[in-house]
C-alpha positions as CSV (number, residue, x, y, z in Angstrom):
1,M,-6.7,0.5,-24.0
2,T,-3.3,1.7,-24.5
3,T,-1.3,2.8,-21.5
4,I,-1.6,6.7,-22.5
5,A,-5.4,6.0,-22.7
6,L,-5.6,4.6,-19.6
7,Y,-4.0,7.0,-18.0
8,A,-5.6,10.0,-19.6
9,A,-9.0,8.1,-18.3
10,A,-7.5,7.9,-14.9
11,A,-6.5,11.3,-14.5
12,L,-10.1,12.5,-15.8
13,A,-11.7,10.4,-13.3
14,E,-9.8,11.5,-10.3
15,I,-9.8,15.0,-11.2
16,A,-13.6,14.6,-11.2
17,G,-13.4,12.7,-8.1
18,C,-11.1,15.1,-6.2
19,Y,-13.2,18.1,-7.9
20,A,-16.5,17.1,-6.5
21,V,-15.0,17.0,-2.9
22,W,-13.2,20.0,-3.5
23,A,-17.0,21.7,-4.8
24,W,-18.5,20.4,-1.7
25,W,-16.0,21.5,0.8
26,R,-14.6,24.4,-0.4
27,L,-17.4,26.2,-2.7
28,G,-20.4,25.0,-0.7
29,A,-22.2,22.3,-3.6
30,G,-24.2,19.9,-1.7
31,A,-23.1,16.4,0.2
32,F,-24.9,14.9,-3.0
33,W,-21.6,15.6,-4.6
34,L,-19.6,13.4,-2.4
35,L,-21.7,10.3,-4.3
36,P,-20.3,10.3,-7.8
37,G,-17.0,11.8,-6.6
38,L,-16.5,8.8,-4.4
39,A,-17.6,6.8,-7.7
40,A,-14.9,8.5,-9.5
41,L,-12.4,8.0,-7.3
42,A,-13.0,4.1,-7.4
43,L,-13.1,4.3,-11.5
44,F,-9.7,6.0,-11.3
45,A,-8.2,3.4,-9.0
46,W,-9.3,0.3,-11.5
47,L,-8.4,2.2,-14.1
48,L,-4.6,2.8,-12.8
49,A,-4.6,-0.8,-11.9
50,Q,-5.4,-1.8,-15.8
51,V,-2.1,-0.5,-16.8
52,A,0.8,-3.0,-18.0
53,A,3.6,-2.2,-15.8
54,S,5.8,-4.7,-13.7
55,Q,5.6,-2.6,-10.3
56,A,3.0,-0.6,-9.4
57,G,5.1,2.2,-8.0
58,R,7.0,2.9,-11.6
59,A,3.1,2.7,-12.9
60,F,1.7,5.4,-10.4
61,A,5.2,7.2,-10.7
62,A,4.3,7.8,-14.5
63,Y,0.9,8.7,-14.1
64,G,1.9,11.6,-12.2
65,G,3.3,13.4,-15.7
66,I,-0.4,12.8,-17.3
67,Y,-2.2,14.0,-14.0
68,I,-0.1,17.3,-13.8
69,T,-1.0,17.6,-17.2
70,A,-4.4,16.8,-17.2
71,S,-4.9,19.2,-14.0
72,L,-4.1,22.3,-16.2
73,L,-6.4,21.3,-18.8
74,W,-8.7,20.9,-16.0
75,L,-7.6,24.4,-14.9
76,W,-7.9,26.1,-18.3
77,L,-11.5,24.4,-19.1
78,A,-13.6,23.8,-16.3
79,E,-12.4,26.8,-14.4
80,G,-11.6,29.4,-16.9
81,R,-8.3,29.9,-16.5
82,R,-5.6,29.7,-19.1
83,P,-2.5,28.2,-18.1
84,D,0.8,30.5,-17.9
85,L,4.1,29.3,-19.3
86,W,5.6,28.1,-16.0
87,D,2.5,25.8,-16.0
88,L,3.3,24.8,-19.6
89,T,7.3,24.3,-18.7
90,G,6.3,22.4,-15.7
91,A,4.0,20.0,-17.4
92,L,6.3,19.2,-20.1
93,L,9.2,18.4,-18.0
94,C,6.5,16.1,-16.1
95,L,5.6,14.5,-19.4
96,L,9.5,14.0,-20.3
97,G,9.6,12.6,-16.8
98,A,6.9,10.2,-17.5
99,A,8.1,9.4,-20.7
100,A,11.4,7.9,-19.0
101,I,10.0,6.0,-16.4
102,L,7.5,4.0,-19.1
103,W,9.7,3.7,-21.8
104,G,13.6,4.1,-20.7
105,P,15.6,1.0,-21.4
106,R,15.6,-1.6,-18.3
107,G,18.4,-4.0,-17.4
108,A,17.2,-7.7,-16.5
């Protein structure tokens, strides 16, 4: 998988896992939601560890921009709330930051 595909899959897994806990804790869903939520969070961690990066911190930092953008897509598609101009502006800034972290020229 490419880096972007890994990040996108990791974001989906993380958001699904966190939403399962949110649904149980905040929305009164049954505790059975926690099992697939934990599985999704474990999948998230595994996917993020597959990213080709020399340092974990850099891989995690760049992932943040993808996660923020994916969270806004979740807001829109799963929760029915369309992101506003400030949401989209923030996501764009985060994606630009993620790109700089991932693909910026590095010295030796």
